[in-house]
N, CA, C and O atoms as a Tripos MOL2 file, in Angstrom:
@<TRIPOS>MOLECULE
protein
  300   299    75     0     0
PROTEIN
NO_CHARGES

@<TRIPOS>ATOM
      1 N          21.3100  125.4940   23.3380 N.3       1 MET1
      2 CA         20.6420  126.2140   24.3170 C.3       1 MET1
      3 C          19.4150  125.4870   24.7370 C.2       1 MET1
      4 O          18.5460  125.0210   24.0000 O.2       1 MET1
      5 N          19.4750  125.4650   25.9630 N.am      2 GLU2
      6 CA         18.3750  124.8210   26.9780 C.3       2 GLU2
      7 C          17.2260  125.8440   27.1620 C.2       2 GLU2
      8 O          17.5660  126.9020   27.6910 O.2       2 GLU2
      9 N          15.9990  125.7180   26.8360 N.am      3 LEU3
     10 CA         14.6330  126.6190   26.8770 C.3       3 LEU3
     11 C          13.9310  126.2380   28.0250 C.2       3 LEU3
     12 O          13.9110  125.0500   28.3470 O.2       3 LEU3
     13 N          13.2950  127.1770   28.7510 N.am      4 PRO4
     14 CA         12.5610  126.7120   29.9410 C.3       4 PRO4
     15 C          11.2460  126.3240   29.1860 C.2       4 PRO4
     16 O          10.9710  126.7850   28.0780 O.2       4 PRO4
     17 N          10.4770  125.4660   29.8530 N.am      5 LYS5
     18 CA          9.3110  124.8800   29.4090 C.3       5 LYS5
     19 C           8.1690  125.8810   28.8330 C.2       5 LYS5
     20 O           7.4950  125.7850   27.8070 O.2       5 LYS5
     21 N           8.1800  126.7410   29.7090 N.am      6 PHE6
     22 CA          7.1950  128.0260   29.2970 C.3       6 PHE6
     23 C           7.8660  129.4630   29.1500 C.2       6 PHE6
     24 O           8.7880  129.7070   29.9280 O.2       6 PHE6
     25 N           7.5690  130.2410   28.4140 N.am      7 ILE7
     26 CA          8.0250  131.6050   28.2130 C.3       7 ILE7
     27 C           6.9210  132.5850   28.2010 C.2       7 ILE7
     28 O           6.0000  132.3810   27.4100 O.2       7 ILE7
     29 N           6.8870  133.5980   28.9530 N.am      8 LEU8
     30 CA          5.9960  134.6180   28.7080 C.3       8 LEU8
     31 C           6.3520  135.5810   27.6370 C.2       8 LEU8
     32 O           7.5210  135.8650   27.3730 O.2       8 LEU8
     33 N           5.2470  136.1140   26.9790 N.am      9 GLY9
     34 CA          5.3690  137.1140   25.6990 C.3       9 GLY9
     35 C           4.3350  138.0890   25.6740 C.2       9 GLY9
     36 O           3.1900  137.8030   26.0270 O.2       9 GLY9
     37 N           4.6230  139.0880   25.3280 N.am     10 ASP10
     38 CA          3.6500  140.1950   24.8550 C.3      10 ASP10
     39 C           3.9490  141.0140   23.3920 C.2      10 ASP10
     40 O           4.9840  141.0220   22.7250 O.2      10 ASP10
     41 N           3.0180  141.5040   23.2180 N.am     11 ASN11
     42 CA          3.3550  142.4160   21.7510 C.3      11 ASN11
     43 C           2.3430  143.4800   21.9580 C.2      11 ASN11
     44 O           1.1820  143.2840   22.3190 O.2      11 ASN11
     45 N           3.0040  144.8610   21.6430 N.am     12 SER12
     46 CA          2.4180  146.1230   21.6750 C.3      12 SER12
     47 C           1.1070  146.0630   20.6820 C.2      12 SER12
     48 O           0.1200  146.7450   20.9600 O.2      12 SER12
     49 N           1.1260  145.4020   19.7650 N.am     13 ALA13
     50 CA         -0.0300  145.3930   18.7250 C.3      13 ALA13
     51 C          -1.2820  144.6790   19.3910 C.2      13 ALA13
     52 O          -2.4190  144.7080   18.9210 O.2      13 ALA13
     53 N          -0.9180  144.0660   20.4980 N.am     14 TYR14
     54 CA         -2.1410  143.2990   21.1380 C.3      14 TYR14
     55 C          -1.8720  143.5600   22.5790 C.2      14 TYR14
     56 O          -1.3000  142.7300   23.2850 O.2      14 TYR14
     57 N          -2.3050  144.7680   23.0340 N.am     15 PRO15
     58 CA         -1.9600  145.2140   24.3940 C.3      15 PRO15
     59 C          -2.5920  144.4280   25.3670 C.2      15 PRO15
     60 O          -2.1030  144.1840   26.4710 O.2      15 PRO15
     61 N          -3.7620  144.0000   24.9310 N.am     16 GLU16
     62 CA         -4.5750  143.1030   26.1360 C.3      16 GLU16
     63 C          -4.3270  141.6390   26.2670 C.2      16 GLU16
     64 O          -4.8400  140.9910   27.1790 O.2      16 GLU16
     65 N          -3.5720  141.1280   25.3970 N.am     17 ALA17
     66 CA         -3.0790  139.6980   25.2790 C.3      17 ALA17
     67 C          -1.9060  139.5510   26.2000 C.2      17 ALA17
     68 O          -1.0590  140.4220   26.4010 O.2      17 ALA17
     69 N          -1.9500  138.1820   26.8180 N.am     18 ILE18
     70 CA         -0.8490  137.6020   27.3790 C.3      18 ILE18
     71 C          -0.4150  136.4940   26.7540 C.2      18 ILE18
     72 O          -1.1550  135.5190   26.8880 O.2      18 ILE18
     73 N           0.6600  136.3280   26.0450 N.am     19 PHE19
     74 CA          0.9950  134.9420   25.3980 C.3      19 PHE19
     75 C           1.8240  134.1170   26.3870 C.2      19 PHE19
     76 O           2.5430  134.7330   27.1740 O.2      19 PHE19
     77 N           1.7860  132.7120   26.4190 N.am     20 VAL20
     78 CA          2.7340  131.8750   27.0400 C.3      20 VAL20
     79 C           2.9410  131.0130   26.0460 C.2      20 VAL20
     80 O           1.9760  130.5740   25.4210 O.2      20 VAL20
     81 N           4.3740  130.5920   25.7120 N.am     21 ILE21
     82 CA          4.7860  129.8520   24.7780 C.3      21 ILE21
     83 C           5.2600  128.6180   25.3340 C.2      21 ILE21
     84 O           6.1870  128.6690   26.1420 O.2      21 ILE21
     85 N           4.6690  127.3310   24.9610 N.am     22 HIS22
     86 CA          5.2720  126.2070   25.5350 C.3      22 HIS22
     87 C           6.4290  125.7940   24.3230 C.2      22 HIS22
     88 O           6.1900  125.8280   23.1160 O.2      22 HIS22
     89 N           7.6090  125.4380   24.8830 N.am     23 THR23
     90 CA          8.8130  124.9060   24.1350 C.3      23 THR23
     91 C           8.7060  123.7160   24.0120 C.2      23 THR23
     92 O           8.9250  123.4480   22.8310 O.2      23 THR23
     93 N           8.4500  122.6860   24.6750 N.am     24 GLU24
     94 CA          8.2990  121.4130   24.6920 C.3      24 GLU24
     95 C           7.1810  120.6990   24.0480 C.2      24 GLU24
     96 O           6.1230  121.3270   24.0900 O.2      24 GLU24
     97 N           7.1330  119.4200   23.3950 N.am     25 PHE25
     98 CA          6.2800  118.8570   22.4770 C.3      25 PHE25
     99 C           5.1330  118.6520   23.6440 C.2      25 PHE25
    100 O           5.3130  118.3530   24.8240 O.2      25 PHE25
    101 N           4.0520  118.8750   23.0350 N.am     26 PRO26
    102 CA          3.6350  119.6180   21.6730 C.3      26 PRO26
    103 C           3.7470  121.2400   21.9750 C.2      26 PRO26
    104 O           3.1330  121.8780   22.8290 O.2      26 PRO26
    105 N           4.6290  121.6690   21.1020 N.am     27 ARG27
    106 CA          4.8040  123.1630   21.2090 C.3      27 ARG27
    107 C           3.5830  124.0100   20.7320 C.2      27 ARG27
    108 O           2.9050  123.7270   19.7440 O.2      27 ARG27
    109 N           3.3610  125.1940   21.6370 N.am     28 PHE28
    110 CA          2.2390  126.0030   21.1360 C.3      28 PHE28
    111 C           2.4110  127.2910   21.7820 C.2      28 PHE28
    112 O           3.4240  127.5340   22.4380 O.2      28 PHE28
    113 N           1.4610  128.1370   21.6280 N.am     29 ILE29
    114 CA          1.5750  129.6430   21.8240 C.3      29 ILE29
    115 C          -0.0150  129.7830   22.3780 C.2      29 ILE29
    116 O          -0.9040  129.6250   21.5420 O.2      29 ILE29
    117 N          -0.2640  129.9820   23.3230 N.am     30 ILE30
    118 CA         -1.3960  130.3500   24.0830 C.3      30 ILE30
    119 C          -1.9320  131.7330   24.4550 C.2      30 ILE30
    120 O          -1.2790  132.2870   25.3390 O.2      30 ILE30
    121 N          -2.9680  132.4040   23.9790 N.am     31 ASN31
    122 CA         -3.2200  133.6680   24.3540 C.3      31 ASN31
    123 C          -4.3980  133.5220   25.4240 C.2      31 ASN31
    124 O          -5.5630  133.1930   25.2010 O.2      31 ASN31
    125 N          -3.7130  133.8990   26.8210 N.am     32 LEU32
    126 CA         -4.4970  133.6380   27.8740 C.3      32 LEU32
    127 C          -5.8870  134.6030   28.0930 C.2      32 LEU32
    128 O          -6.8200  134.4270   28.8770 O.2      32 LEU32
    129 N          -5.6920  135.5520   27.2230 N.am     33 GLN33
    130 CA         -6.8920  136.5180   27.2190 C.3      33 GLN33
    131 C          -8.1190  135.7900   26.6890 C.2      33 GLN33
    132 O          -9.2330  135.9920   27.1720 O.2      33 GLN33
    133 N          -7.9300  135.0560   25.8260 N.am     34 ASP34
    134 CA         -9.2140  134.2310   25.2220 C.3      34 ASP34
    135 C          -8.9770  132.5860   24.9370 C.2      34 ASP34
    136 O          -9.6430  131.8710   24.1880 O.2      34 ASP34
    137 N          -7.9260  132.2410   25.6920 N.am     35 ASP35
    138 CA         -7.3100  130.8150   25.7970 C.3      35 ASP35
    139 C          -7.5540  130.0910   24.2380 C.2      35 ASP35
    140 O          -8.1220  129.0100   24.0850 O.2      35 ASP35
    141 N          -6.9960  130.9360   23.1280 N.am     36 GLU36
    142 CA         -6.6500  130.6950   21.7080 C.3      36 GLU36
    143 C          -5.4060  129.9630   21.7670 C.2      36 GLU36
    144 O          -4.4480  130.4740   22.3470 O.2      36 GLU36
    145 N          -5.3150  128.8430   21.2420 N.am     37 ILE37
    146 CA         -4.0030  128.0050   20.9070 C.3      37 ILE37
    147 C          -3.6370  128.0280   19.3780 C.2      37 ILE37
    148 O          -4.3910  127.7750   18.4380 O.2      37 ILE37
    149 N          -2.2730  128.3990   19.3360 N.am     38 GLU38
    150 CA         -1.6320  128.3170   18.0260 C.3      38 GLU38
    151 C          -0.7200  126.9390   18.0590 C.2      38 GLU38
    152 O           0.4040  127.1700   18.5040 O.2      38 GLU38
    153 N          -0.8880  125.8980   17.7820 N.am     39 TRP39
    154 CA          0.1410  124.7400   17.7640 C.3      39 TRP39
    155 C           1.1060  125.1490   16.6220 C.2      39 TRP39
    156 O           0.9220  125.9290   15.6880 O.2      39 TRP39
    157 N           2.1730  124.4120   16.9530 N.am     40 LEU40
    158 CA          3.4600  124.7770   16.3600 C.3      40 LEU40
    159 C           3.8990  123.3980   15.8100 C.2      40 LEU40
    160 O           5.0180  123.2130   15.3310 O.2      40 LEU40
    161 N           2.8060  122.3000   15.9250 N.am     41 GLU41
    162 CA          3.0840  121.0850   15.3790 C.3      41 GLU41
    163 C           2.2350  120.6820   14.4480 C.2      41 GLU41
    164 O           1.1510  121.2630   14.3940 O.2      41 GLU41
    165 N           2.5260  119.5890   13.4950 N.am     42 ASP42
    166 CA          1.5100  119.2140   12.6700 C.3      42 ASP42
    167 C           1.2060  117.8950   13.3390 C.2      42 ASP42
    168 O           2.0370  117.1050   13.7870 O.2      42 ASP42
    169 N          -0.4750  117.7410   13.3400 N.am     43 PHE43
    170 CA         -1.0550  116.6030   13.9120 C.3      43 PHE43
    171 C          -1.8210  115.8600   12.8910 C.2      43 PHE43
    172 O          -2.5070  116.5210   12.1110 O.2      43 PHE43
    173 N          -1.7940  114.4250   12.7830 N.am     44 ASP44
    174 CA         -2.8050  113.7670   12.1470 C.3      44 ASP44
    175 C          -4.2070  113.8260   12.5720 C.2      44 ASP44
    176 O          -4.4810  114.0610   13.7490 O.2      44 ASP44
    177 N          -5.0530  113.6400   11.7410 N.am     45 LYS45
    178 CA         -6.4160  113.6140   11.7970 C.3      45 LYS45
    179 C          -6.7130  112.6890   12.9690 C.2      45 LYS45
    180 O          -7.4950  112.9650   13.8790 O.2      45 LYS45
    181 N          -5.9660  111.4910   12.8490 N.am     46 GLY46
    182 CA         -6.1810  110.4850   14.1250 C.3      46 GLY46
    183 C          -5.9280  110.9860   15.5540 C.2      46 GLY46
    184 O          -6.4970  110.4440   16.5020 O.2      46 GLY46
    185 N          -5.0800  112.0160   15.7230 N.am     47 ASP47
    186 CA         -4.6750  112.5710   16.8810 C.3      47 ASP47
    187 C          -5.6440  113.4760   17.4700 C.2      47 ASP47
    188 O          -5.3650  114.0210   18.5380 O.2      47 ASP47
    189 N          -6.8830  113.7230   16.8240 N.am     48 GLU48
    190 CA         -7.7410  114.8210   17.4720 C.3      48 GLU48
    191 C          -8.1800  114.6180   18.9900 C.2      48 GLU48
    192 O          -8.3320  115.4900   19.8450 O.2      48 GLU48
    193 N          -8.3460  113.2400   19.1010 N.am     49 GLU49
    194 CA         -8.7950  113.0910   20.6590 C.3      49 GLU49
    195 C          -7.7380  113.4810   21.5910 C.2      49 GLU49
    196 O          -7.9780  114.1020   22.6260 O.2      49 GLU49
    197 N          -6.5110  113.0990   21.2080 N.am     50 GLU50
    198 CA         -5.2520  113.2300   22.2370 C.3      50 GLU50
    199 C          -5.0710  114.8410   22.3550 C.2      50 GLU50
    200 O          -4.9200  115.4500   23.4150 O.2      50 GLU50
    201 N          -5.1130  115.3490   21.1900 N.am     51 LEU51
    202 CA         -4.9090  116.7940   21.1510 C.3      51 LEU51
    203 C          -5.7680  117.5340   22.0420 C.2      51 LEU51
    204 O          -5.3990  118.4170   22.8170 O.2      51 LEU51
    205 N          -7.1160  117.0440   21.8480 N.am     52 LEU52
    206 CA         -8.0770  117.7740   22.7640 C.3      52 LEU52
    207 C          -7.8010  117.7550   24.2100 C.2      52 LEU52
    208 O          -7.8580  118.7390   24.9480 O.2      52 LEU52
    209 N          -7.4460  116.3540   24.6080 N.am     53 THR53
    210 CA         -6.9440  116.1370   26.0140 C.3      53 THR53
    211 C          -5.8810  116.9120   26.4130 C.2      53 THR53
    212 O          -5.8880  117.6390   27.4060 O.2      53 THR53
    213 N          -4.8270  116.7410   25.5280 N.am     54 GLU54
    214 CA         -3.5440  117.7200   25.8780 C.3      54 GLU54
    215 C          -3.8430  119.1650   25.8110 C.2      54 GLU54
    216 O          -3.2200  119.8900   26.5870 O.2      54 GLU54
    217 N          -4.7140  119.7060   24.9890 N.am     55 SER55
    218 CA         -4.9910  121.0260   25.0550 C.3      55 SER55
    219 C          -5.5680  121.6780   26.3170 C.2      55 SER55
    220 O          -5.2780  122.7760   26.7920 O.2      55 SER55
    221 N          -6.5170  120.6940   26.7940 N.am     56 ARG56
    222 CA         -6.8060  120.8740   28.3250 C.3      56 ARG56
    223 C          -5.7960  121.2750   29.3460 C.2      56 ARG56
    224 O          -5.7580  122.2190   30.1350 O.2      56 ARG56
    225 N          -4.9400  120.2230   29.0870 N.am     57 ASN57
    226 CA         -3.7970  119.9970   30.1610 C.3      57 ASN57
    227 C          -2.7040  121.2580   29.9330 C.2      57 ASN57
    228 O          -2.0060  121.7230   30.8340 O.2      57 ASN57
    229 N          -2.7070  121.6430   28.7470 N.am     58 CYS58
    230 CA         -1.7760  122.5990   28.4870 C.3      58 CYS58
    231 C          -2.1570  123.8970   28.7750 C.2      58 CYS58
    232 O          -1.3270  124.7160   29.1710 O.2      58 CYS58
    233 N          -3.6640  124.2540   28.5710 N.am     59 ILE59
    234 CA         -4.1670  125.5110   29.0220 C.3      59 ILE59
    235 C          -4.1950  125.6720   30.6550 C.2      59 ILE59
    236 O          -4.1110  126.7790   31.1880 O.2      59 ILE59
    237 N          -4.3240  124.4220   31.4080 N.am     60 ALA60
    238 CA         -4.2340  124.3400   32.7950 C.3      60 ALA60
    239 C          -2.8770  124.7740   33.1500 C.2      60 ALA60
    240 O          -2.7130  125.5980   34.0510 O.2      60 ALA60
    241 N          -1.7950  124.2180   32.4320 N.am     61 GLU61
    242 CA         -0.3860  124.3160   32.9260 C.3      61 GLU61
    243 C           0.0440  125.6240   32.6860 C.2      61 GLU61
    244 O           0.7070  126.1740   33.5650 O.2      61 GLU61
    245 N          -0.2420  126.2810   31.5480 N.am     62 ALA62
    246 CA          0.1010  127.7200   31.2140 C.3      62 ALA62
    247 C          -0.4320  128.5340   31.8420 C.2      62 ALA62
    248 O           0.2310  129.5590   32.0030 O.2      62 ALA62
    249 N          -1.6200  128.5010   32.3890 N.am     63 SER63
    250 CA         -2.2970  129.2940   33.4610 C.3      63 SER63
    251 C          -1.6420  129.3210   34.7660 C.2      63 SER63
    252 O          -1.4020  130.3480   35.3990 O.2      63 SER63
    253 N          -1.3670  128.1200   35.1300 N.am     64 LYS64
    254 CA         -0.7220  128.0640   36.4970 C.3      64 LYS64
    255 C           0.8210  128.7980   36.3490 C.2      64 LYS64
    256 O           1.2400  129.5710   37.2100 O.2      64 LYS64
    257 N           1.5160  128.4750   35.2510 N.am     65 PHE65
    258 CA          2.6820  129.2260   35.1310 C.3      65 PHE65
    259 C           2.5100  130.7480   35.2170 C.2      65 PHE65
    260 O           3.3260  131.4320   35.8340 O.2      65 PHE65
    261 N           1.4540  131.2700   34.6020 N.am     66 TYR66
    262 CA          1.4580  132.7560   34.4670 C.3      66 TYR66
    263 C           1.0640  132.9860   35.8430 C.2      66 TYR66
    264 O           1.6380  133.9480   36.3540 O.2      66 TYR66
    265 N           0.3170  132.4230   36.5170 N.am     67 ASP67
    266 CA         -0.1610  132.9060   38.0210 C.3      67 ASP67
    267 C           1.0130  133.0810   38.8970 C.2      67 ASP67
    268 O           1.1660  134.0510   39.6400 O.2      67 ASP67
    269 N           2.0090  131.8840   38.7470 N.am     68 ALA68
    270 CA          3.2250  131.9240   39.5500 C.3      68 ALA68
    271 C           4.1900  133.0650   39.1560 C.2      68 ALA68
    272 O           4.6840  133.8380   39.9760 O.2      68 ALA68
    273 N           4.3850  133.0940   37.9890 N.am     69 GLU69
    274 CA          5.2080  134.5000   37.6010 C.3      69 GLU69
    275 C           4.3550  135.6810   37.9580 C.2      69 GLU69
    276 O           5.0090  136.5780   38.4910 O.2      69 GLU69
    277 N           3.3640  135.8740   37.8440 N.am     70 VAL70
    278 CA          2.5940  137.0390   38.4520 C.3      70 VAL70
    279 C           2.9140  137.1540   39.8350 C.2      70 VAL70
    280 O           3.4170  138.2120   40.2140 O.2      70 VAL70
    281 N           2.7120  136.2720   40.6180 N.am     71 ALA71
    282 CA          2.7840  136.2530   42.1560 C.3      71 ALA71
    283 C           4.3040  136.7900   42.3600 C.2      71 ALA71
    284 O           4.5660  137.6740   43.1760 O.2      71 ALA71
    285 N           5.2180  136.2060   41.5890 N.am     72 GLN72
    286 CA          6.5410  136.7700   41.8350 C.3      72 GLN72
    287 C           6.9070  138.0700   41.6690 C.2      72 GLN72
    288 O           7.7680  138.6070   42.3650 O.2      72 GLN72
    289 N           6.2530  138.6650   40.7070 N.am     73 TYR73
    290 CA          6.4540  140.2980   40.3620 C.3      73 TYR73
    291 C           5.8310  141.1150   41.4790 C.2      73 TYR73
    292 O           6.2600  142.2300   41.7770 O.2      73 TYR73
    293 N           4.5980  140.4120   42.2150 N.am     74 GLN74
    294 CA          3.7810  141.1380   43.0280 C.3      74 GLN74
    295 C           4.4940  141.2530   44.1910 C.2      74 GLN74
    296 O           4.2920  142.2750   44.8470 O.2      74 GLN74
    297 N           5.3840  140.3450   44.6570 N.am     75 GLU75
    298 CA          6.2890  140.3070   45.8690 C.3      75 GLU75
    299 C           7.3850  141.3340   46.0410 C.2      75 GLU75
    300 O           8.1160  141.2960   47.0300 O.2      75 GLU75
@<TRIPOS>BOND
     1     1     2 1
     2     2     3 1
     3     3     4 2
     4     3     5 am
     5     5     6 1
     6     6     7 1
     7     7     8 2
     8     7     9 am
     9     9    10 1
    10    10    11 1
    11    11    12 2
    12    11    13 am
    13    13    14 1
    14    14    15 1
    15    15    16 2
    16    15    17 am
    17    17    18 1
    18    18    19 1
    19    19    20 2
    20    19    21 am
    21    21    22 1
    22    22    23 1
    23    23    24 2
    24    23    25 am
    25    25    26 1
    26    26    27 1
    27    27    28 2
    28    27    29 am
    29    29    30 1
    30    30    31 1
    31    31    32 2
    32    31    33 am
    33    33    34 1
    34    34    35 1
    35    35    36 2
    36    35    37 am
    37    37    38 1
    38    38    39 1
    39    39    40 2
    40    39    41 am
    41    41    42 1
    42    42    43 1
    43    43    44 2
    44    43    45 am
    45    45    46 1
    46    46    47 1
    47    47    48 2
    48    47    49 am
    49    49    50 1
    50    50    51 1
    51    51    52 2
    52    51    53 am
    53    53    54 1
    54    54    55 1
    55    55    56 2
    56    55    57 am
    57    57    58 1
    58    58    59 1
    59    59    60 2
    60    59    61 am
    61    61    62 1
    62    62    63 1
    63    63    64 2
    64    63    65 am
    65    65    66 1
    66    66    67 1
    67    67    68 2
    68    67    69 am
    69    69    70 1
    70    70    71 1
    71    71    72 2
    72    71    73 am
    73    73    74 1
    74    74    75 1
    75    75    76 2
    76    75    77 am
    77    77    78 1
    78    78    79 1
    79    79    80 2
    80    79    81 am
    81    81    82 1
    82    82    83 1
    83    83    84 2
    84    83    85 am
    85    85    86 1
    86    86    87 1
    87    87    88 2
    88    87    89 am
    89    89    90 1
    90    90    91 1
    91    91    92 2
    92    91    93 am
    93    93    94 1
    94    94    95 1
    95    95    96 2
    96    95    97 am
    97    97    98 1
    98    98    99 1
    99    99   100 2
   100    99   101 am
   101   101   102 1
   102   102   103 1
   103   103   104 2
   104   103   105 am
   105   105   106 1
   106   106   107 1
   107   107   108 2
   108   107   109 am
   109   109   110 1
   110   110   111 1
   111   111   112 2
   112   111   113 am
   113   113   114 1
   114   114   115 1
   115   115   116 2
   116   115   117 am
   117   117   118 1
   118   118   119 1
   119   119   120 2
   120   119   121 am
   121   121   122 1
   122   122   123 1
   123   123   124 2
   124   123   125 am
   125   125   126 1
   126   126   127 1
   127   127   128 2
   128   127   129 am
   129   129   130 1
   130   130   131 1
   131   131   132 2
   132   131   133 am
   133   133   134 1
   134   134   135 1
   135   135   136 2
   136   135   137 am
   137   137   138 1
   138   138   139 1
   139   139   140 2
   140   139   141 am
   141   141   142 1
   142   142   143 1
   143   143   144 2
   144   143   145 am
   145   145   146 1
   146   146   147 1
   147   147   148 2
   148   147   149 am
   149   149   150 1
   150   150   151 1
   151   151   152 2
   152   151   153 am
   153   153   154 1
   154   154   155 1
   155   155   156 2
   156   155   157 am
   157   157   158 1
   158   158   159 1
   159   159   160 2
   160   159   161 am
   161   161   162 1
   162   162   163 1
   163   163   164 2
   164   163   165 am
   165   165   166 1
   166   166   167 1
   167   167   168 2
   168   167   169 am
   169   169   170 1
   170   170   171 1
   171   171   172 2
   172   171   173 am
   173   173   174 1
   174   174   175 1
   175   175   176 2
   176   175   177 am
   177   177   178 1
   178   178   179 1
   179   179   180 2
   180   179   181 am
   181   181   182 1
   182   182   183 1
   183   183   184 2
   184   183   185 am
   185   185   186 1
   186   186   187 1
   187   187   188 2
   188   187   189 am
   189   189   190 1
   190   190   191 1
   191   191   192 2
   192   191   193 am
   193   193   194 1
   194   194   195 1
   195   195   196 2
   196   195   197 am
   197   197   198 1
   198   198   199 1
   199   199   200 2
   200   199   201 am
   201   201   202 1
   202   202   203 1
   203   203   204 2
   204   203   205 am
   205   205   206 1
   206   206   207 1
   207   207   208 2
   208   207   209 am
   209   209   210 1
   210   210   211 1
   211   211   212 2
   212   211   213 am
   213   213   214 1
   214   214   215 1
   215   215   216 2
   216   215   217 am
   217   217   218 1
   218   218   219 1
   219   219   220 2
   220   219   221 am
   221   221   222 1
   222   222   223 1
   223   223   224 2
   224   223   225 am
   225   225   226 1
   226   226   227 1
   227   227   228 2
   228   227   229 am
   229   229   230 1
   230   230   231 1
   231   231   232 2
   232   231   233 am
   233   233   234 1
   234   234   235 1
   235   235   236 2
   236   235   237 am
   237   237   238 1
   238   238   239 1
   239   239   240 2
   240   239   241 am
   241   241   242 1
   242   242   243 1
   243   243   244 2
   244   243   245 am
   245   245   246 1
   246   246   247 1
   247   247   248 2
   248   247   249 am
   249   249   250 1
   250   250   251 1
   251   251   252 2
   252   251   253 am
   253   253   254 1
   254   254   255 1
   255   255   256 2
   256   255   257 am
   257   257   258 1
   258   258   259 1
   259   259   260 2
   260   259   261 am
   261   261   262 1
   262   262   263 1
   263   263   264 2
   264   263   265 am
   265   265   266 1
   266   266   267 1
   267   267   268 2
   268   267   269 am
   269   269   270 1
   270   270   271 1
   271   271   272 2
   272   271   273 am
   273   273   274 1
   274   274   275 1
   275   275   276 2
   276   275   277 am
   277   277   278 1
   278   278   279 1
   279   279   280 2
   280   279   281 am
   281   281   282 1
   282   282   283 1
   283   283   284 2
   284   283   285 am
   285   285   286 1
   286   286   287 1
   287   287   288 2
   288   287   289 am
   289   289   290 1
   290   290   291 1
   291   291   292 2
   292   291   293 am
   293   293   294 1
   294   294   295 1
   295   295   296 2
   296   295   297 am
   297   297   298 1
   298   298   299 1
   299   299   300 2
@<TRIPOS>SUBSTRUCTURE
     1 MET1         2 RESIDUE 1 A MET
     2 GLU2         6 RESIDUE 1 A GLU
     3 LEU3        10 RESIDUE 1 A LEU
     4 PRO4        14 RESIDUE 1 A PRO
     5 LYS5        18 RESIDUE 1 A LYS
     6 PHE6        22 RESIDUE 1 A PHE
     7 ILE7        26 RESIDUE 1 A ILE
     8 LEU8        30 RESIDUE 1 A LEU
     9 GLY9        34 RESIDUE 1 A GLY
    10 ASP10       38 RESIDUE 1 A ASP
    11 ASN11       42 RESIDUE 1 A ASN
    12 SER12       46 RESIDUE 1 A SER
    13 ALA13       50 RESIDUE 1 A ALA
    14 TYR14       54 RESIDUE 1 A TYR
    15 PRO15       58 RESIDUE 1 A PRO
    16 GLU16       62 RESIDUE 1 A GLU
    17 ALA17       66 RESIDUE 1 A ALA
    18 ILE18       70 RESIDUE 1 A ILE
    19 PHE19       74 RESIDUE 1 A PHE
    20 VAL20       78 RESIDUE 1 A VAL
    21 ILE21       82 RESIDUE 1 A ILE
    22 HIS22       86 RESIDUE 1 A HIS
    23 THR23       90 RESIDUE 1 A THR
    24 GLU24       94 RESIDUE 1 A GLU
    25 PHE25       98 RESIDUE 1 A PHE
    26 PRO26      102 RESIDUE 1 A PRO
    27 ARG27      106 RESIDUE 1 A ARG
    28 PHE28      110 RESIDUE 1 A PHE
    29 ILE29      114 RESIDUE 1 A ILE
    30 ILE30      118 RESIDUE 1 A ILE
    31 ASN31      122 RESIDUE 1 A ASN
    32 LEU32      126 RESIDUE 1 A LEU
    33 GLN33      130 RESIDUE 1 A GLN
    34 ASP34      134 RESIDUE 1 A ASP
    35 ASP35      138 RESIDUE 1 A ASP
    36 GLU36      142 RESIDUE 1 A GLU
    37 ILE37      146 RESIDUE 1 A ILE
    38 GLU38      150 RESIDUE 1 A GLU
    39 TRP39      154 RESIDUE 1 A TRP
    40 LEU40      158 RESIDUE 1 A LEU
    41 GLU41      162 RESIDUE 1 A GLU
    42 ASP42      166 RESIDUE 1 A ASP
    43 PHE43      170 RESIDUE 1 A PHE
    44 ASP44      174 RESIDUE 1 A ASP
    45 LYS45      178 RESIDUE 1 A LYS
    46 GLY46      182 RESIDUE 1 A GLY
    47 ASP47      186 RESIDUE 1 A ASP
    48 GLU48      190 RESIDUE 1 A GLU
    49 GLU49      194 RESIDUE 1 A GLU
    50 GLU50      198 RESIDUE 1 A GLU
    51 LEU51      202 RESIDUE 1 A LEU
    52 LEU52      206 RESIDUE 1 A LEU
    53 THR53      210 RESIDUE 1 A THR
    54 GLU54      214 RESIDUE 1 A GLU
    55 SER55      218 RESIDUE 1 A SER
    56 ARG56      222 RESIDUE 1 A ARG
    57 ASN57      226 RESIDUE 1 A ASN
    58 CYS58      230 RESIDUE 1 A CYS
    59 ILE59      234 RESIDUE 1 A ILE
    60 ALA60      238 RESIDUE 1 A ALA
    61 GLU61      242 RESIDUE 1 A GLU
    62 ALA62      246 RESIDUE 1 A ALA
    63 SER63      250 RESIDUE 1 A SER
    64 LYS64      254 RESIDUE 1 A LYS
    65 PHE65      258 RESIDUE 1 A PHE
    66 TYR66      262 RESIDUE 1 A TYR
    67 ASP67      266 RESIDUE 1 A ASP
    68 ALA68      270 RESIDUE 1 A ALA
    69 GLU69      274 RESIDUE 1 A GLU
    70 VAL70      278 RESIDUE 1 A VAL
    71 ALA71      282 RESIDUE 1 A ALA
    72 GLN72      286 RESIDUE 1 A GLN
    73 TYR73      290 RESIDUE 1 A TYR
    74 GLN74      294 RESIDUE 1 A GLN
    75 GLU75      298 RESIDUE 1 A GLU
């Protein structure tokens, strides 16, 4: 099965949260309410700098995806 790069998720236990799941490497789930990221990959200590840069890019991409999805629902 081929998955989309991003998937929206919600959970009634977290009514204010909006989750975006990134299915490609590096896989993660981001809560757009507070920009908290849960990485689904294991990283080495040496990857810390790259991870910091990648997390900025991932937050920006996830936010753009969410905005585009919401815009489609509003039309």
